[in-house]
C-alpha positions as CSV (number, residue, x, y, z in Angstrom):
1,X,50.8,66.9,18.5
2,X,50.1,68.9,21.7
3,X,50.5,67.3,25.1
4,X,47.9,68.1,27.8
5,X,49.3,68.8,31.2
6,X,47.1,68.3,34.2
7,X,47.7,69.4,37.8
8,X,47.5,67.1,40.7
9,X,45.3,68.9,43.2
10,X,45.6,68.3,47.0
11,X,42.7,67.6,49.2
12,X,42.4,69.2,52.7
13,X,43.1,65.8,54.2
14,X,46.3,65.4,52.2
15,X,47.3,69.0,53.1
16,X,46.9,68.2,56.8
17,X,49.0,65.0,56.3
18,X,51.8,67.1,54.8
19,X,51.7,69.2,58.0
20,X,51.7,66.1,60.2
21,X,54.7,64.7,58.3
22,X,56.6,68.0,58.8
23,X,56.6,68.9,55.1
24,X,54.7,72.1,56.1
25,X,55.1,73.7,59.5
26,X,53.3,76.3,61.5
27,X,55.7,79.0,60.4
28,X,54.9,78.4,56.7
29,X,52.5,81.2,55.6
30,X,50.4,79.1,53.2
31,X,46.8,78.1,52.7
32,X,45.0,75.6,50.5
33,X,43.0,77.2,47.7
34,X,41.3,75.1,45.0
35,X,43.7,72.2,45.7
36,X,46.8,74.3,45.4
37,X,49.1,75.4,48.2
38,X,49.3,79.2,48.0
39,X,51.9,81.3,49.7
40,X,50.4,84.2,51.6
41,X,51.9,87.7,51.8
42,X,54.2,88.4,54.8
43,X,52.3,90.2,57.6
44,X,53.5,93.8,57.9
45,X,53.0,96.0,61.0
46,X,50.1,97.9,59.5
47,X,48.3,94.7,58.8
48,X,48.9,93.1,62.2
49,X,48.0,96.4,63.9
50,X,44.6,96.5,62.1
51,X,43.9,92.8,63.0
52,X,44.7,93.5,66.6
53,X,42.5,96.6,66.7
54,X,39.6,94.8,65.1
55,X,40.0,91.8,67.4
56,X,39.9,94.1,70.5
57,X,36.7,95.7,69.1
58,X,35.0,92.4,68.4
59,X,35.8,91.0,71.8
60,X,34.3,94.1,73.4
61,X,31.2,94.0,71.2
62,X,30.5,90.3,71.1
63,X,31.5,89.2,74.6
64,X,30.7,85.5,74.5
65,X,28.0,85.6,71.8
66,X,30.5,84.1,69.2
67,X,33.9,82.6,68.8
68,X,36.5,84.8,67.1
69,X,39.2,83.1,65.0
70,X,42.4,84.9,64.2
71,X,44.2,83.7,61.0
72,X,42.6,80.2,61.7
73,X,41.6,77.8,58.9
74,X,38.0,77.4,57.6
75,X,37.4,74.2,55.8
76,X,35.4,75.4,52.8
77,X,35.2,72.0,50.9
78,X,37.5,69.1,50.1
79,X,40.0,71.3,48.2
80,X,40.0,74.7,50.0
81,X,41.0,75.7,53.5
82,X,41.7,79.5,53.6
83,X,42.9,81.3,56.7
84,X,41.1,84.6,56.9
85,X,42.4,87.3,59.1
86,X,39.4,87.2,61.3
87,X,36.4,84.8,61.4
88,X,33.3,85.3,63.6
89,X,31.9,81.8,64.3
90,X,29.0,80.2,66.1
91,X,30.0,79.8,69.7
92,X,31.1,76.3,70.7
93,X,32.1,75.1,74.1
94,X,35.2,73.3,72.6
95,X,36.3,76.4,70.7
96,X,36.6,74.3,67.6
97,X,39.4,72.2,69.2
98,X,38.2,69.0,67.6
99,X,37.8,70.3,64.1
100,X,38.1,73.4,62.0
101,X,34.9,75.4,61.4
102,X,32.9,74.8,58.3
103,X,31.0,77.5,56.3
104,X,27.7,77.0,58.0
105,X,29.3,77.9,61.3
106,X,30.7,81.2,60.0
107,X,28.8,84.5,60.6
108,X,31.4,86.9,59.2
109,X,34.8,86.8,57.6
110,X,37.1,89.8,57.8
111,X,40.1,90.1,55.5
112,X,42.6,92.9,56.2
113,X,44.1,94.0,52.9
114,X,47.4,95.8,52.9
115,X,49.3,94.1,50.1
116,X,46.6,91.4,49.4
117,X,43.7,93.5,48.2
118,X,43.6,92.0,44.6
119,X,43.9,88.4,45.9
120,X,41.3,89.0,48.6
121,X,38.8,90.4,46.1
122,X,39.4,88.0,43.2
123,X,40.3,84.7,44.9
124,X,39.1,84.6,48.4
125,X,35.9,86.6,48.2
126,X,34.4,84.3,45.5
127,X,35.3,81.2,47.6
128,X,33.5,82.6,50.6
129,X,30.5,83.5,48.5
130,X,30.4,80.1,46.8
131,X,30.5,78.4,50.3
132,X,27.5,80.5,51.4
133,X,29.3,82.5,54.1
134,X,26.7,85.2,54.7
135,X,29.0,88.2,55.1
136,X,32.6,89.3,54.3
137,X,34.3,92.5,55.0
138,X,37.5,93.6,53.3
139,X,39.4,96.2,55.3
140,X,41.2,98.2,52.6
141,X,44.0,99.8,54.5
142,X,45.5,101.9,51.7
143,X,42.2,103.5,50.7
144,X,40.9,103.7,54.3
145,X,37.6,102.1,53.6
146,X,35.8,98.9,54.3
147,X,34.1,96.8,51.6
148,X,31.0,95.1,52.9
149,X,29.7,92.0,51.0
150,X,26.5,90.3,51.9
151,X,23.9,87.8,50.5
152,X,26.0,85.2,48.7
153,X,24.7,83.8,45.4
154,X,26.5,81.8,42.7
155,X,30.0,82.7,43.7
156,X,29.4,86.4,44.3
157,X,27.7,88.6,46.8
158,X,24.5,90.4,45.8
159,X,24.9,93.3,48.2
160,X,28.1,95.4,48.1
161,X,28.8,98.6,49.9
162,X,31.9,100.6,50.5
163,X,32.1,102.4,53.8
164,X,34.6,105.3,54.2
165,X,36.3,106.3,57.5
166,X,33.5,108.6,58.6
167,X,30.7,106.1,57.8
168,X,29.1,103.3,59.9
169,X,28.5,99.6,59.4
170,X,25.3,98.0,60.5
171,X,26.0,94.4,61.4
172,X,22.5,92.9,61.3
173,X,23.5,89.5,62.7
174,X,24.2,91.0,66.2
175,X,22.2,94.3,65.7
176,X,25.4,96.4,66.0
177,X,26.3,99.7,64.5
178,X,30.0,100.1,64.2
179,X,31.9,103.3,63.3
180,X,34.3,102.6,60.4
181,X,36.9,104.7,62.2
182,X,37.0,102.1,65.0
183,X,38.1,99.5,62.5
184,X,40.4,101.7,60.4
185,X,42.1,103.4,63.3
């Protein structure tokens, strides 16, 4: 006779209560994915340098047309709250102080992949697509390229393009053309 084992999945609300109770703290590098607490990779200097470079570029390009989140949570649904490296959000006067952003408020997610490329492609990207986030870029540090994903449909993105260092990205939402080298360094 076989015994079925089931997992007890956490909701975003329960996850937040764990943080409020001190079970999780701000120094814990974790995110809630499909009801499970997932430990994130440590942030290395290459990764943090790329995030800072992209942040500086976005601030210059967007001015106050959007709010930029840096490793801040996005509440996808009741069971997932990933923390993308960068999120470009609808501008709000309160800067999302009252609640974390939801997918309909996200213009673009940027994941910087140094050691997390497989996880970003196979776990996080489908979550973003399923939630209807219109665009996601994966900055592949090792291969010096940017993977552009647009037009979400049924857990995947219909449009995919890889931009090398000497290429350009056209970001339709803000009518911007960005040199890949400005992101890759």
